[in-house]
C-alpha distance (Angstrom), angle and dihedral (degrees) to the residues before:
residue distance angle dihedral
M1 . . .
S2 3.78 . .
K3 3.78 125.3 .
K4 3.81 86.9 -127.7
I5 3.81 92.2 68.6
V6 3.79 91.9 47.5
D7 3.81 90.7 50.6
I8 3.82 91.4 48.5
I9 3.80 90.8 54.6
K10 3.80 93.4 44.0
N11 3.80 91.4 52.5
A12 3.81 95.6 45.6
K13 3.80 117.4 102.1
N14 3.81 103.4 175.7
I15 3.81 112.0 43.8
V16 3.80 129.9 -179.0
A17 3.81 122.1 -167.9
L18 3.81 117.8 -161.9
T19 3.79 105.5 -162.9
G20 3.79 134.8 -169.7
A21 3.78 137.1 -177.2
G22 3.80 92.6 -71.7
I23 3.80 91.9 74.1
S24 3.82 90.3 64.1
T25 3.81 102.5 42.5
N26 3.81 90.9 89.9
A27 3.81 86.3 58.4
G28 3.80 89.4 60.3
I29 3.79 96.5 -100.8
P30 3.82 111.6 127.7
D31 3.77 121.5 -132.1
F32 3.79 121.7 -126.3
R33 3.79 107.1 -116.2
G34 3.81 103.9 23.0
K35 3.79 126.4 107.4
N36 3.81 92.6 -78.7
G37 3.79 95.7 22.8
I38 3.78 127.9 147.4
Y39 3.81 91.4 -106.6
T40 3.80 100.2 35.6
S41 3.81 94.6 48.1
G42 3.80 89.6 69.4
E43 3.79 91.4 -134.9
Y44 3.80 93.4 113.9
D45 3.78 130.4 37.9
P46 3.84 104.3 -133.5
Y47 3.80 94.5 -146.7
K48 3.80 96.9 45.4
T49 3.80 92.0 43.2
F50 3.79 103.9 43.2
D51 3.82 109.1 20.0
I52 3.81 111.2 109.8
D53 3.81 95.5 -143.9
Y54 3.79 92.2 49.1
Y55 3.80 90.2 46.7
K56 3.80 90.1 58.7
I57 3.82 90.8 51.1
D58 3.80 100.7 39.8
P59 3.82 115.8 4.0
S60 3.81 94.1 172.3
H61 3.82 92.8 97.5
F62 3.80 92.1 55.2
F63 3.81 91.8 43.2
R64 3.81 89.8 56.2
F65 3.80 91.3 50.5
A66 3.81 93.6 43.5
K67 3.79 93.9 51.4
S68 3.80 90.9 52.1
F69 3.82 90.9 44.4
L70 3.80 91.7 52.6
E71 3.79 90.4 53.0
L72 3.80 88.6 55.0
L73 3.80 91.8 48.0
K74 3.80 91.0 54.8
E75 3.80 89.4 64.7
A76 3.80 98.8 32.1
K77 3.78 119.6 106.6
P78 3.81 127.8 -177.1
T79 3.78 112.3 -83.9
K80 3.78 126.4 -125.5
M81 3.80 88.7 -96.2
H82 3.82 91.9 53.2
R83 3.80 89.4 50.6
Y84 3.80 93.0 44.4
L85 3.81 90.4 57.6
T86 3.80 89.6 51.0
G87 3.79 89.0 47.5
L88 3.79 90.6 58.7
E89 3.80 87.9 62.7
T90 3.80 91.1 53.7
I91 3.81 90.9 60.0
G92 3.79 93.3 52.3
K93 3.80 103.8 -90.3
K94 3.79 121.0 138.7
V95 3.80 103.9 -127.5
T96 3.79 126.5 -173.4
I97 3.79 118.9 -172.5
I98 3.80 117.9 -151.6
T99 3.78 106.3 -173.7
Q100 3.78 136.9 -178.9
N101 3.81 89.9 -163.3
I102 3.80 128.5 100.7
D103 3.82 97.6 -163.7
M104 3.85 96.5 98.4
L105 3.82 91.2 -135.8
H106 3.80 92.4 132.5
E107 3.79 89.0 57.1
K108 3.81 91.2 45.1
A109 3.81 89.0 52.6
G110 3.80 89.3 55.1
S111 3.80 102.5 -105.9
K112 3.80 107.5 160.9
N113 3.81 102.6 -160.2
V114 3.82 112.1 47.5
L115 3.80 125.4 161.1
N116 3.82 108.6 -162.8
L117 3.80 104.9 -155.9
H118 3.80 92.4 -174.4
G119 3.77 95.9 40.3
S120 3.77 127.1 -115.0
I121 3.78 139.8 -88.9
K122 3.80 91.7 -138.4
S123 3.81 90.0 97.0
G124 3.80 143.2 13.2
Y125 3.78 143.4 173.2
C126 3.79 142.1 -137.6
L127 3.80 111.8 -99.8
N128 3.81 89.4 -147.6
C129 3.82 107.9 43.2
N130 3.84 100.1 12.0
R131 3.80 94.7 -126.1
R132 3.80 109.9 162.4
F133 3.80 123.2 -126.7
R134 3.79 132.2 -162.9
F135 3.80 122.2 -132.8
E136 3.80 91.8 -107.5
E137 3.81 91.4 55.5
M138 3.80 93.3 49.3
E139 3.79 92.2 44.2
S140 3.80 92.6 52.9
M141 3.80 91.9 45.6
L142 3.79 94.5 49.0
L143 3.79 96.2 45.3
K144 3.81 92.8 46.8
T145 3.81 101.1 40.6
G146 3.81 105.1 14.8
M147 3.82 89.2 -126.2
L148 3.79 141.8 83.2
K149 3.79 106.1 -133.5
C150 3.80 126.6 154.1
P151 3.83 111.7 -112.7
D152 3.82 90.0 -148.0
C153 3.81 102.0 52.7
N154 3.83 105.6 0.7
G155 3.80 88.6 -116.6
L156 3.79 123.3 150.3
I157 3.81 115.5 -89.4
K158 3.79 116.8 -141.4
P159 3.81 119.7 -160.0
D160 3.80 113.7 -131.9
I161 3.80 92.9 -105.0
V162 3.79 123.8 119.5
F163 3.79 112.6 -104.3
F164 3.80 124.9 -164.5
G165 3.79 106.0 -78.3
E166 3.81 94.1 36.0
P167 3.82 126.7 98.0
V168 3.78 118.4 -107.0
Q169 3.79 117.4 -112.8
Y170 3.82 134.7 -116.6
I171 3.81 96.1 13.5
K172 3.81 92.5 140.1
E173 3.81 91.9 49.2
A174 3.81 91.4 45.5
I175 3.80 92.4 52.9
E176 3.80 91.4 48.7
E177 3.81 92.5 51.4
I178 3.81 92.9 47.7
Q179 3.80 91.7 49.5
K180 3.82 90.1 55.2
C181 3.81 100.6 42.1
D182 3.80 125.3 102.9
L183 3.83 93.6 -158.0
L184 3.80 128.4 34.9
F185 3.79 120.7 -165.3
I186 3.81 116.4 -162.1
L187 3.79 105.6 -164.9
G188 3.78 132.6 -177.1
T189 3.79 97.7 -14.8
S190 3.80 133.9 105.4
L191 3.83 90.4 -152.5
S192 3.79 89.9 -129.1
I193 3.81 96.8 128.6
S194 3.80 126.4 78.6
P195 2.97 136.4 -98.3
A196 3.83 95.0 15.2
N197 3.80 89.7 56.3
I198 3.81 92.1 64.6
L199 3.81 95.2 53.5
P200 3.84 99.0 83.3
G201 3.80 88.1 57.4
Y202 3.81 88.9 70.3
A203 3.81 92.7 63.2
R204 3.79 116.8 105.1
E205 3.81 116.7 -102.2
E206 3.80 91.9 -115.8
T207 3.81 92.1 52.4
Y208 3.79 113.4 102.7
K209 3.80 114.9 -124.7
V210 3.80 112.7 -156.2
I211 3.81 111.0 -166.7
I212 3.80 118.3 -165.4
N213 3.78 115.1 -179.8
R214 3.78 142.2 124.4
G215 3.79 106.9 -111.6
E216 3.77 134.8 -1.4
V217 3.80 122.7 -13.6
Y218 3.79 117.9 -161.7
Y219 3.78 99.3 -135.4
S220 3.78 136.8 95.9
G221 3.77 134.1 170.1
K222 3.77 144.2 113.1
N223 3.81 122.8 -38.4
V224 3.81 93.0 13.7
I225 3.80 119.8 155.9
K226 3.81 116.6 -171.9
I227 3.80 123.4 -161.2
D228 3.81 115.1 -173.0
D229 3.78 99.6 -162.9
D230 3.78 145.3 103.2
L231 3.80 108.5 -65.8
D232 3.79 95.7 -136.6
S233 3.80 92.3 50.5
V234 3.79 89.5 53.9
A235 3.81 91.6 44.2
E236 3.79 90.8 52.4
Y237 3.80 90.6 53.3
F238 3.81 93.9 46.0
T239 3.80 91.3 47.2
K240 3.79 91.0 54.1
E241 3.81 95.1 44.7
I242 3.81 99.5 39.1
I243 3.81 114.1 16.0
N244 3.80 100.9 36.7
E245 3.79 92.8 42.2
N246 3.80 89.8 57.1
T247 3.80 95.5 45.5
C248 3.80 100.6 44.1
P249 3.83 113.8 103.7
């Protein structure tokens, strides 16, 4: 890793990190389109599992995925890259996380400003009577019964995640943060999915864009630095060179 990248991060004051599924694979959570991804494995039909209209007709496909996903979340802990981003806040950086993930690992790591483009599983609501539910309530219900049904009206409960056919969240806020930042991290995403793939284009030309991902990333522009490496290996190096150096007495 070059000293130039370390100096860029040290000098940055307003940092945005755009994160995809690749930041969480080291936590044991599979990505969607990788070699052993949720879609490519063939275990789940993307349309039947994540389409909002299909969910209302037959939610059993999503329930099966969600139950398995919750089991993974029980064991999952924030990765070194999650913790590195939180560490940047501890040394005085303003850090905004813009994530495509629904695993809540940024929040578990302690990040204070997280924009969940695809929503979050930390809450949900009944599609019939609009009663709100906390994550713990939905988790208990799903693991015990295999379903998400409202105890008041027997209506279908929908977690506050973005299904196919629903608009993503916080796009306006994400664009505003990227326009203001002086360093943009692009972490664990190939930028192949809209609308997240258009967000880096809102960064100023003079803003450095540091891309860390295994494999191809569909983005090019000025002041772009690409690192094709394991995210946690890079995070470990950055933590040593940037975080620890600032916290040592």
